C-alpha positions as CSV (number, residue, x, y, z in Angstrom):
1,M,-7.1,-5.6,2.8
2,V,-8.9,-8.2,4.9
3,G,-12.4,-8.5,5.7
4,G,-13.9,-7.3,8.8
5,R,-11.2,-4.4,9.3
6,P,-12.0,-0.6,9.5
7,Y,-10.8,0.3,6.2
8,L,-14.0,2.4,5.3
9,Y,-13.5,4.0,8.5
10,E,-9.6,4.9,7.8
11,Q,-11.0,6.2,4.1
12,S,-13.3,8.7,6.1
13,V,-10.6,9.7,8.3
14,H,-8.1,10.5,5.7
15,H,-10.6,11.9,3.3
16,K,-9.0,9.6,0.2
17,A,-10.7,7.0,-1.4
18,I,-9.6,3.6,-1.4
19,A,-8.8,1.1,-4.3
20,G,-11.6,-1.3,-3.3
21,T,-15.2,-1.8,-2.5
22,L,-17.5,-2.6,0.1
23,N,-17.6,-6.4,-0.6
24,F,-14.4,-6.7,-2.0
25,P,-10.9,-5.9,-1.0
26,N,-9.8,-4.5,-4.4
27,N,-11.0,-3.1,-7.5
28,G,-10.0,-2.6,-11.1
29,V,-7.7,0.4,-10.6
30,G,-6.0,-1.4,-7.6
31,Q,-5.6,-4.8,-9.4
32,R,-3.6,-2.8,-12.1
33,V,-1.3,-1.2,-9.8
34,W,-0.9,-4.5,-8.2
35,K,-0.1,-6.1,-11.5
36,A,2.8,-3.4,-11.9
37,M,4.2,-4.1,-8.3
38,L,3.9,-7.8,-8.9
39,A,5.6,-7.7,-12.3
40,N,8.5,-5.5,-11.2
41,V,9.2,-7.3,-7.9
42,R,12.4,-8.6,-9.0
43,A,13.8,-5.1,-10.4
44,D,16.1,-2.8,-8.3
45,P,14.4,-0.6,-6.1
46,A,15.1,2.2,-8.5
47,D,13.7,0.6,-11.5
48,F,10.8,-0.7,-9.2
49,R,9.9,2.6,-8.0
50,Q,10.0,4.2,-11.6
51,S,7.8,1.6,-12.9
52,V,5.4,1.3,-10.0
53,S,5.1,5.1,-9.7
54,A,4.5,5.6,-13.6
55,A,1.7,3.0,-13.1
56,A,0.0,4.5,-10.0
57,R,0.2,8.0,-11.2
58,A,-1.7,6.7,-14.7
59,R,-4.4,5.6,-12.5
60,G,-4.5,8.1,-9.8
61,V,-3.4,5.8,-6.8
62,R,-1.3,8.1,-4.7
63,Y,-0.6,6.0,-1.5
64,L,-0.4,2.5,-0.7
65,V,-1.3,1.8,3.3
66,V,0.2,-1.1,4.6
67,H,-1.3,-2.9,7.7
68,V,1.0,-4.7,9.8
69,D,-0.9,-7.7,10.9
70,P,0.8,-10.9,12.2
71,M,-2.7,-12.3,11.9
72,A,-3.0,-12.1,8.3
73,R,-2.3,-15.0,6.2
74,P,0.5,-14.6,3.6
75,D,-0.9,-13.8,0.0
76,M,-0.2,-13.0,-3.4
77,H,0.6,-9.3,-2.6
78,D,3.3,-9.9,0.1
79,A,6.2,-9.8,-2.6
80,A,5.0,-6.6,-3.8
81,V,4.7,-5.0,-0.2
82,Q,8.4,-6.3,0.4
83,A,9.4,-4.7,-2.8
84,V,7.8,-1.2,-2.0
85,K,9.7,-1.5,1.5
86,A,12.8,-1.6,-0.3
87,A,11.8,0.9,-2.9
88,Y,10.0,3.6,-0.9
89,D,10.4,5.3,2.9
90,P,7.4,5.4,4.5
91,I,5.7,8.9,5.3
92,P,7.1,9.8,8.5
93,V,4.8,9.9,11.5
94,D,5.6,12.5,14.3
95,V,3.2,11.5,17.2
96,P,4.6,12.6,20.3
97,G,5.7,9.7,22.5
98,V,5.0,7.0,19.8
99,D,7.8,5.0,18.2
100,P,6.6,4.9,14.2
101,E,7.9,1.3,14.2
102,T,5.1,0.3,16.7
103,L,2.2,1.3,14.7
104,P,0.2,-0.9,12.6
105,V,0.0,0.9,9.8
106,R,2.8,2.4,7.1
107,V,1.6,4.7,4.2
108,Y,3.8,4.8,1.2
109,A,3.5,7.8,-1.1
110,L,3.9,6.1,-4.7
111,W,4.7,9.0,-6.6
């Protein structure tokens, strides 16, 4: 998450809590799921999915929302996001006249 972006607005739209706080882009629950992802980035996709899904389910984290933002700086979570992209398919989006690949957000169900 990046400061100054409409994440709390998105939370109100989809009616799901985010693993962050008003002033910080992460919280303890989110940090533990990211830790599981980062610990398994070198695993094959099936093993990555099994480990991450178990960690996410245990903490009640159902989705990972990935914002496609070419202006975002690289950070420590990039490897985990790439592993998620290899292990999970994004939730399909069916918006008439819109190519899902052009949308700035991808949502992955972790379990």
